[in-house]
C-alpha positions as CSV (number, residue, x, y, z in Angstrom):
1,M,-28.5,78.9,-114.4
2,K,-30.4,79.5,-111.1
3,Y,-29.0,81.3,-108.1
4,V,-29.5,81.7,-104.3
5,I,-28.2,84.4,-102.0
6,G,-26.8,84.0,-98.5
7,I,-27.0,87.0,-96.1
8,D,-24.6,87.1,-93.2
9,L,-25.6,89.8,-90.7
10,G,-22.4,90.3,-88.7
11,T,-21.5,92.6,-85.8
12,S,-19.8,95.3,-87.9
13,S,-21.1,94.6,-91.4
14,V,-23.5,92.6,-93.5
15,K,-22.2,90.4,-96.3
16,V,-24.3,89.0,-99.2
17,L,-23.2,86.2,-101.4
18,L,-24.6,85.1,-104.8
19,V,-24.1,81.3,-105.4
20,D,-25.1,79.3,-108.5
21,Q,-26.5,75.7,-108.6
22,E,-23.0,74.3,-108.8
23,G,-21.8,76.1,-105.7
24,S,-19.7,78.7,-107.5
25,I,-19.6,82.2,-106.0
26,R,-20.8,84.6,-108.6
27,G,-20.7,87.8,-106.6
28,E,-20.6,89.3,-103.2
29,A,-21.1,92.7,-101.6
30,S,-21.0,94.1,-98.1
31,E,-22.0,97.2,-96.2
32,S,-20.8,98.2,-92.7
33,Y,-22.6,99.8,-89.7
34,S,-21.4,101.1,-86.4
35,L,-21.7,100.1,-82.7
36,I,-23.2,102.2,-80.0
37,Q,-21.2,102.1,-76.8
38,L,-22.7,104.4,-74.3
39,K,-20.7,103.1,-71.3
40,S,-17.9,100.6,-70.7
41,G,-19.3,97.1,-71.2
42,Y,-22.3,98.4,-73.3
43,S,-22.6,97.3,-76.9
44,E,-25.7,98.2,-78.9
45,Q,-26.8,98.7,-82.5
46,D,-29.7,100.4,-84.3
47,P,-31.7,97.6,-86.0
48,E,-32.8,100.0,-88.7
49,L,-29.2,100.0,-90.0
50,W,-29.3,96.2,-90.5
51,V,-32.3,96.7,-92.9
52,T,-31.0,99.7,-94.9
53,Q,-27.5,98.3,-95.3
54,T,-28.7,94.9,-96.2
55,A,-31.0,96.3,-98.8
56,K,-28.2,98.4,-100.2
57,A,-25.8,95.4,-100.3
58,L,-28.4,93.3,-102.1
59,N,-29.2,96.0,-104.6
60,R,-25.5,96.4,-105.4
61,L,-25.0,92.6,-105.7
62,V,-27.9,92.3,-108.2
63,T,-26.7,95.4,-110.2
64,E,-23.0,94.5,-110.3
65,T,-23.4,90.8,-111.2
66,N,-26.1,91.6,-113.8
67,V,-27.8,88.3,-113.2
68,P,-31.4,88.2,-114.4
69,R,-33.4,88.7,-111.3
70,E,-35.9,86.0,-112.3
71,D,-33.1,83.5,-112.0
72,I,-32.5,84.3,-108.3
73,G,-34.8,81.8,-106.6
74,G,-34.1,82.0,-102.8
75,I,-32.4,83.8,-100.0
76,S,-31.5,82.8,-96.4
77,F,-29.7,84.2,-93.5
78,S,-26.9,83.9,-91.0
79,G,-26.6,86.2,-88.1
80,Q,-24.8,87.4,-85.0
81,M,-26.3,85.5,-82.0
82,H,-28.0,86.5,-78.7
83,G,-28.8,90.2,-79.5
84,L,-32.0,91.4,-78.0
85,V,-34.5,93.3,-80.2
86,L,-37.7,94.3,-78.4
87,L,-40.8,95.1,-80.4
88,D,-44.2,96.6,-79.4
89,Q,-47.7,95.6,-80.4
90,E,-47.2,97.3,-83.9
91,H,-43.8,95.5,-84.2
92,R,-41.9,98.8,-83.9
93,V,-38.4,98.7,-82.2
94,L,-38.6,99.9,-78.6
95,R,-34.9,100.5,-78.0
96,H,-31.5,99.8,-79.6
97,A,-30.6,96.1,-79.8
98,I,-28.3,94.9,-77.0
99,L,-25.6,92.8,-78.7
100,W,-23.9,89.5,-77.9
101,N,-20.7,91.3,-76.7
102,D,-22.5,93.5,-74.2
103,T,-21.4,92.6,-70.6
104,R,-23.7,94.7,-68.4
105,T,-25.7,91.7,-67.2
106,T,-23.5,89.9,-64.6
107,K,-26.0,90.5,-61.8
108,Q,-28.8,88.9,-64.0
109,C,-26.6,85.9,-64.7
110,R,-26.2,85.2,-61.0
111,E,-29.9,85.6,-60.6
112,I,-30.6,83.0,-63.3
113,E,-28.1,80.5,-61.7
114,Q,-29.7,81.0,-58.3
115,K,-33.3,80.5,-59.5
116,L,-32.8,77.7,-61.9
117,G,-30.0,75.7,-60.4
118,E,-29.6,72.4,-62.2
119,N,-32.6,73.1,-64.4
120,L,-30.5,75.7,-66.4
121,L,-28.3,73.0,-67.9
122,K,-31.2,70.5,-68.0
123,Y,-33.3,72.6,-70.3
124,A,-31.1,75.4,-71.8
125,K,-28.0,73.2,-72.0
126,N,-25.8,76.2,-71.5
127,P,-24.5,78.2,-68.5
128,A,-25.7,81.8,-67.8
129,L,-23.3,84.1,-69.5
130,E,-23.6,87.9,-70.1
131,G,-23.8,87.5,-73.9
132,F,-27.0,85.5,-73.9
133,T,-30.5,86.9,-74.4
134,L,-32.3,86.1,-71.2
135,P,-30.0,88.2,-69.0
136,K,-30.5,91.1,-71.3
137,L,-34.3,90.8,-71.1
138,L,-34.1,90.7,-67.3
139,W,-31.8,93.8,-67.3
140,V,-34.3,95.8,-69.4
141,R,-37.2,94.7,-67.1
142,E,-35.2,95.9,-64.1
143,H,-33.6,99.1,-65.5
144,E,-36.1,100.2,-68.2
145,P,-39.5,99.0,-66.9
146,E,-41.3,101.5,-69.2
147,V,-39.7,99.8,-72.2
148,Y,-40.4,96.3,-71.0
149,S,-44.0,97.0,-70.3
150,Q,-44.5,97.9,-73.9
151,A,-42.8,94.8,-75.3
152,A,-45.0,92.4,-77.3
153,T,-42.3,90.1,-78.6
154,F,-38.5,89.9,-78.9
155,L,-36.4,88.8,-81.9
156,L,-32.7,88.1,-82.6
157,P,-30.9,90.3,-85.1
158,K,-31.2,88.2,-88.3
159,D,-34.8,87.3,-87.4
160,Y,-35.6,91.0,-87.1
161,L,-34.0,91.6,-90.5
162,R,-36.0,88.7,-92.0
163,Y,-39.2,90.1,-90.5
164,R,-38.6,93.4,-92.2
165,L,-38.0,91.7,-95.5
166,T,-41.1,89.4,-95.3
167,G,-43.5,90.8,-92.7
168,R,-43.4,87.5,-90.8
169,I,-42.4,87.3,-87.1
170,S,-40.5,84.0,-86.3
171,M,-37.3,82.7,-84.8
172,E,-35.5,79.5,-85.9
173,Y,-34.1,76.9,-83.5
174,S,-30.3,77.4,-83.9
175,D,-30.5,81.1,-82.8
176,A,-33.2,80.5,-80.2
177,A,-30.9,78.0,-78.6
178,G,-28.7,81.0,-77.6
179,T,-31.4,82.8,-75.7
180,L,-31.3,80.6,-72.5
181,M,-35.1,80.3,-72.9
182,L,-35.3,77.4,-75.3
183,D,-35.6,73.7,-74.2
184,V,-32.8,72.8,-76.6
185,S,-33.5,69.0,-76.7
186,A,-37.3,69.4,-77.0
187,K,-37.1,72.3,-79.5
188,R,-39.7,74.4,-77.7
189,W,-39.7,77.4,-75.4
190,S,-39.1,76.1,-71.9
191,P,-42.2,76.6,-69.7
192,E,-40.0,75.9,-66.7
193,I,-37.6,78.8,-67.5
194,L,-40.3,81.2,-68.6
195,E,-42.3,80.6,-65.4
196,A,-39.3,80.9,-63.2
197,F,-38.8,84.5,-64.4
198,D,-42.5,85.4,-65.0
199,I,-41.9,85.8,-68.7
200,P,-45.2,85.5,-70.7
201,Q,-45.2,82.9,-73.5
202,H,-46.5,85.5,-76.0
203,L,-43.3,87.4,-75.7
204,C,-41.5,84.4,-77.4
205,P,-42.0,84.2,-81.2
206,E,-43.1,81.3,-83.3
207,L,-40.3,78.7,-83.8
208,T,-39.3,77.4,-87.3
209,G,-36.6,75.2,-88.8
210,S,-33.6,76.7,-90.5
211,D,-34.5,75.4,-93.9
212,E,-38.2,76.3,-93.6
213,R,-39.8,78.7,-96.1
214,V,-41.1,81.7,-94.3
215,G,-42.5,83.8,-97.2
216,T,-41.5,86.1,-100.0
217,L,-40.3,89.7,-100.1
218,L,-42.6,92.6,-99.3
219,P,-43.2,94.9,-102.3
220,V,-41.2,97.7,-100.6
221,M,-38.3,95.4,-100.3
222,T,-38.4,94.2,-103.9
223,E,-38.0,97.9,-104.8
224,L,-35.1,98.5,-102.4
225,T,-33.2,95.3,-103.2
226,G,-33.8,94.8,-106.9
227,L,-34.9,91.2,-106.2
228,G,-38.1,89.8,-107.6
229,E,-41.3,89.1,-105.7
230,H,-41.0,85.4,-106.6
231,V,-37.9,85.0,-104.4
232,Q,-38.4,82.4,-101.7
233,V,-37.2,83.4,-98.2
234,F,-35.9,80.7,-95.8
235,A,-35.4,81.1,-92.1
236,G,-31.6,80.6,-91.9
237,G,-29.4,80.0,-88.9
238,A,-27.1,81.4,-86.2
239,D,-23.7,82.4,-87.5
240,N,-22.0,79.4,-85.9
241,A,-24.6,77.0,-87.2
242,C,-24.3,78.5,-90.7
243,G,-20.5,78.5,-90.4
244,A,-20.7,74.7,-89.7
245,I,-22.9,74.1,-92.7
246,G,-20.6,76.3,-94.9
247,A,-17.6,74.1,-93.8
248,G,-19.5,70.8,-94.3
249,I,-19.8,69.9,-90.6
250,L,-22.9,67.7,-91.1
251,R,-22.0,64.2,-89.8
252,P,-20.9,62.6,-86.5
253,G,-17.2,63.1,-85.9
254,E,-16.9,66.2,-88.1
255,T,-15.4,69.2,-86.3
256,L,-14.6,72.8,-87.2
257,C,-11.8,75.1,-85.9
258,S,-12.4,78.7,-86.7
259,I,-9.8,81.3,-85.7
260,G,-11.0,84.9,-86.1
261,T,-11.1,87.7,-83.6
262,S,-12.3,85.0,-81.2
263,G,-11.8,81.2,-81.8
264,V,-14.4,78.5,-82.0
265,V,-14.1,74.7,-81.9
266,L,-17.5,73.2,-83.1
267,S,-18.3,69.5,-83.3
268,Y,-21.4,67.9,-84.8
269,E,-23.7,66.0,-82.5
270,E,-26.9,64.0,-83.1
271,N,-27.8,63.1,-79.5
272,P,-30.3,65.6,-78.1
273,D,-29.5,64.4,-74.5
274,A,-25.7,64.9,-74.8
275,D,-24.5,66.4,-71.5
276,Y,-21.3,68.5,-71.5
277,E,-22.2,69.7,-68.0
278,G,-21.9,73.3,-69.1
279,R,-18.2,73.0,-70.1
280,L,-19.1,73.5,-73.7
281,H,-22.0,75.3,-75.4
282,F,-24.7,73.0,-76.8
283,F,-26.9,74.4,-79.5
284,N,-29.4,73.3,-82.2
285,H,-27.7,72.9,-85.6
286,G,-29.0,74.4,-88.8
287,K,-29.4,70.9,-90.1
288,P,-32.8,69.5,-89.1
289,D,-32.8,67.5,-85.8
290,A,-29.1,67.9,-85.3
291,F,-27.0,69.8,-82.7
292,Y,-23.4,70.9,-82.1
293,A,-21.1,71.3,-79.1
294,M,-18.9,74.4,-79.1
295,G,-16.0,75.8,-77.2
296,V,-14.9,79.4,-77.4
297,T,-11.6,81.2,-77.0
298,L,-12.4,84.9,-76.6
299,A,-9.1,86.4,-77.8
300,A,-7.8,84.0,-80.4
301,G,-6.8,85.9,-83.5
302,N,-7.2,89.1,-81.4
303,S,-4.2,88.0,-79.4
304,L,-2.0,88.0,-82.5
305,T,-3.5,91.3,-83.6
306,W,-2.7,92.8,-80.2
307,F,0.9,91.5,-80.4
308,K,1.4,92.9,-83.9
309,D,-0.1,96.3,-83.1
310,T,1.9,96.5,-79.8
311,F,5.3,95.1,-80.8
312,A,5.4,94.9,-84.6
313,Q,3.6,98.0,-86.0
314,G,4.0,98.3,-89.7
315,L,4.4,94.6,-90.4
316,S,1.7,92.6,-92.2
317,F,0.5,89.4,-90.7
318,D,2.4,87.5,-93.4
319,E,5.6,89.3,-92.5
320,L,5.0,88.7,-88.8
321,L,4.6,84.9,-89.3
322,R,7.3,84.6,-91.9
323,N,9.8,82.8,-89.6
324,L,7.1,80.8,-87.7
325,D,8.6,77.6,-89.1
326,Q,12.1,78.5,-88.0
327,I,11.3,78.3,-84.2
328,P,10.9,74.8,-82.8
329,P,7.8,73.6,-80.9
330,G,7.7,75.2,-77.4
331,A,9.2,78.5,-78.6
332,G,12.4,77.9,-76.7
333,G,10.6,77.4,-73.4
334,L,8.1,80.3,-73.8
335,L,4.4,79.9,-73.1
336,F,1.6,82.3,-73.8
337,T,-2.0,82.2,-72.5
338,P,-4.5,84.2,-74.7
339,Y,-6.7,85.5,-71.8
340,L,-6.5,89.1,-73.0
341,S,-10.3,89.5,-72.6
342,G,-10.9,86.8,-70.0
343,E,-11.7,83.3,-71.1
344,R,-14.8,81.4,-72.0
345,T,-13.9,77.7,-72.5
346,P,-13.2,75.9,-70.3
347,H,-13.0,78.4,-67.5
348,A,-15.7,81.0,-68.1
349,D,-13.6,83.6,-66.2
350,A,-14.0,87.3,-66.9
351,V,-11.2,88.3,-64.5
352,I,-8.3,86.1,-65.7
353,R,-5.7,87.8,-68.0
354,G,-3.0,86.6,-70.4
355,S,0.6,85.7,-69.6
356,F,4.0,85.1,-71.1
357,I,5.7,82.4,-69.0
358,G,9.4,81.5,-69.3
359,M,10.9,84.7,-70.9
360,D,14.6,85.0,-71.1
361,A,17.2,87.2,-72.8
362,G,17.7,84.6,-75.6
363,H,14.1,85.0,-76.9
364,S,13.6,87.0,-80.1
365,R,10.4,88.5,-81.5
366,D,10.0,85.3,-83.5
367,H,10.0,83.2,-80.3
368,F,7.2,85.4,-79.0
369,V,5.2,85.1,-82.2
370,R,5.5,81.3,-82.1
371,A,4.5,81.3,-78.4
372,V,1.4,83.4,-79.2
373,V,0.4,81.1,-82.1
374,E,0.9,78.0,-79.9
375,G,-1.0,79.6,-77.0
376,I,-4.0,80.3,-79.1
377,T,-3.9,76.7,-80.4
378,F,-3.5,75.3,-76.9
379,S,-6.5,77.3,-75.8
380,L,-8.6,75.8,-78.6
381,A,-7.2,72.4,-77.7
382,E,-8.9,72.7,-74.4
383,S,-12.2,72.4,-76.2
384,I,-10.9,69.4,-78.3
385,H,-9.8,67.8,-75.0
386,T,-13.3,68.3,-73.5
387,L,-15.0,66.8,-76.6
388,R,-12.8,63.7,-76.5
389,N,-13.2,63.2,-72.8
390,S,-17.0,63.3,-73.4
391,G,-16.8,60.5,-76.0
392,Q,-16.5,62.4,-79.2
393,Q,-14.1,60.8,-81.8
394,I,-12.2,63.6,-83.5
395,L,-10.0,62.4,-86.3
396,S,-10.3,65.3,-88.8
397,I,-10.9,69.0,-88.3
398,V,-11.8,71.6,-90.9
399,S,-9.8,74.8,-90.2
400,I,-11.0,78.2,-91.3
401,G,-10.3,81.8,-90.5
402,G,-6.9,83.5,-89.9
403,G,-5.4,80.3,-88.6
404,A,-6.0,78.6,-92.0
405,R,-4.0,81.2,-94.0
406,N,-0.6,80.1,-92.8
407,E,0.7,76.6,-93.6
408,T,3.0,76.4,-90.5
409,W,0.0,77.3,-88.2
410,L,-2.1,74.6,-89.9
411,Q,0.6,72.0,-89.2
412,I,0.8,73.3,-85.6
413,Q,-2.9,72.7,-85.3
414,A,-2.5,69.1,-86.6
415,D,0.2,68.4,-84.1
416,V,-1.4,70.1,-81.1
417,F,-4.9,68.6,-81.8
418,D,-3.4,65.2,-82.9
419,A,-5.8,65.2,-85.8
420,E,-5.8,65.7,-89.6
421,I,-6.4,69.4,-90.4
422,V,-8.3,70.2,-93.6
423,R,-8.1,73.5,-95.5
424,L,-10.9,74.5,-97.8
425,E,-10.4,75.5,-101.4
426,S,-12.7,78.5,-101.0
427,E,-13.7,79.7,-97.6
428,Q,-16.9,81.8,-97.4
429,G,-18.1,80.9,-93.9
430,P,-21.6,81.6,-92.6
431,A,-22.8,83.4,-95.8
432,L,-22.2,80.2,-97.8
433,G,-24.0,78.2,-95.1
434,A,-27.0,80.5,-95.4
435,A,-26.9,80.1,-99.2
436,M,-26.8,76.4,-98.8
437,L,-29.9,76.5,-96.6
438,A,-31.7,78.4,-99.4
439,A,-30.5,75.8,-102.0
440,F,-31.7,73.0,-99.8
441,G,-35.0,74.8,-99.1
442,L,-35.6,75.1,-102.8
443,K,-35.0,71.3,-103.2
444,W,-32.0,71.7,-105.4
445,Y,-30.6,68.8,-103.3
446,E,-32.1,66.0,-101.3
447,S,-30.0,66.8,-98.2
448,L,-27.6,69.4,-96.9
449,E,-24.9,66.7,-97.2
450,D,-25.6,66.5,-100.9
451,C,-25.4,70.2,-101.1
452,A,-22.1,70.3,-99.2
453,A,-20.7,67.7,-101.7
454,A,-21.4,70.2,-104.5
455,F,-20.6,73.5,-102.8
456,I,-17.6,72.7,-100.6
457,R,-14.2,71.6,-101.9
458,H,-11.2,70.6,-99.8
459,S,-7.8,72.0,-100.7
460,K,-5.1,70.4,-98.6
461,T,-4.8,68.1,-95.6
462,Y,-2.2,68.4,-92.8
463,K,-1.3,65.2,-90.9
464,P,0.0,65.2,-87.4
465,N,3.7,64.4,-86.9
466,P,4.0,61.8,-84.1
467,E,7.2,63.3,-82.6
468,R,5.7,66.8,-82.4
469,V,2.4,65.4,-81.1
470,Q,4.2,64.1,-78.1
471,V,6.2,67.3,-77.6
472,Y,2.9,69.3,-77.6
473,A,1.1,66.8,-75.4
474,D,3.8,67.5,-72.7
475,L,3.7,71.3,-73.3
476,F,-0.1,71.2,-73.1
477,K,0.0,69.8,-69.6
478,I,2.2,72.7,-68.5
479,Y,-0.1,75.2,-70.3
480,Q,-3.1,73.8,-68.4
481,R,-1.4,74.6,-65.1
482,V,-0.9,78.3,-65.9
483,Y,-4.6,79.2,-65.4
484,A,-4.8,77.8,-61.9
485,D,-1.3,79.2,-61.0
486,T,-2.1,82.8,-62.1
487,K,-5.8,83.0,-61.2
488,Q,-5.3,84.5,-57.8
489,L,-2.6,86.8,-59.0
490,N,-4.9,88.2,-61.7
491,K,-7.7,88.7,-59.2
492,S,-5.3,90.7,-57.0
493,L,-4.3,92.9,-60.0
494,E,-7.9,93.6,-61.1
495,A,-8.1,96.8,-58.9
496,Y,-5.1,98.3,-60.8
497,R,-6.6,97.9,-64.3
498,A,-7.7,101.0,-66.1
């Protein structure tokens, strides 16, 4: 039996997954690392930890599974997007990486909008948000000119990790799409954007496809990881792109709903000129010559975590959701908006905050739980609504993450989204997508679709109930009004926030 490994470099830990040729998971390991938060809104990480912890996880995976190392043929990567890693001429790290959830760059975002105008969406296909890479680069140039002057190139987190494993500097398209410097449709660094900000072309690394072979392991890395020098290394993809591959989102009309700390709705797209007018993110897919549109709810699962920690300490999530099916749609006239951290889609508003609307003395804790679950789902439905209004046909949605662990919540998704909801038999997320890119790169399968047919198995399908679909359609209209009706109130309250 032959094997591949998928490496998912997350924000708080790295996960490595060993998969055989039939798509069965034969082992996994993970190692954590810490954030560096020097000030409010700052979020950084030491790139060296990515390397040491990944090597440790790989070594443990190889040792504990006891698979002959000559049978492990390839590895590939998934990684947290947008993080800025600056390297000097000798490819040494110049400063800690600035991560995707760092929000210090509001000023630079306004500068990008002012200078590029309509060209920002024309080329980068995405609005200027604090999480993206270009604003971080401009911030370093303004506030740390001595660091910027030494920079020879920049990389994103998993691309830096891959460089340390192989010695090759490169960046693949799905992650490069999140820098705001890539011409997403043309799959090249945008000369128009680079020239507008006087960024030299040599600062941008070579671009590769997600399934492209980029080398083999350096000798020092074979020693640290326990893997053989024959192992083929493939470029990999951004975490959302690999999550899409790992859920089988590889054809037109296929859509993913992922509810973790944040929430994502992601839909496959083949048209490079698709125009969502900045209302949704538009990135290159990990599948060659494909794309995806994506909406984000910043505090999806995090809203439920906040509620549990604040009002139901000591309960597990299963216990908290135990009576979810006992409360009817609409939670007895109670609505929740999950804007605890601001909102990304469709409003891109850092000031807005969450609300409970319609509370009365007859509401129990179970009503509030139902309202939180429905509010999270309504927020994700905003992205579904935008996709459909842009011409996407969405009939079936694969649901993963915390929202796929409760059957009532899965049925709520089917009724709110008015689409069949599919749960996977085994959910491994971006790490599995990375492993599939390695399997495809090794030519185990003729296409990623063939690989998905072997690796991904559906467990159960939830069909929308026509009566509840109509109830939720009416409630969704009310939900959509809450943002506009509370926007000014939240702006007025901003000065009182700690």
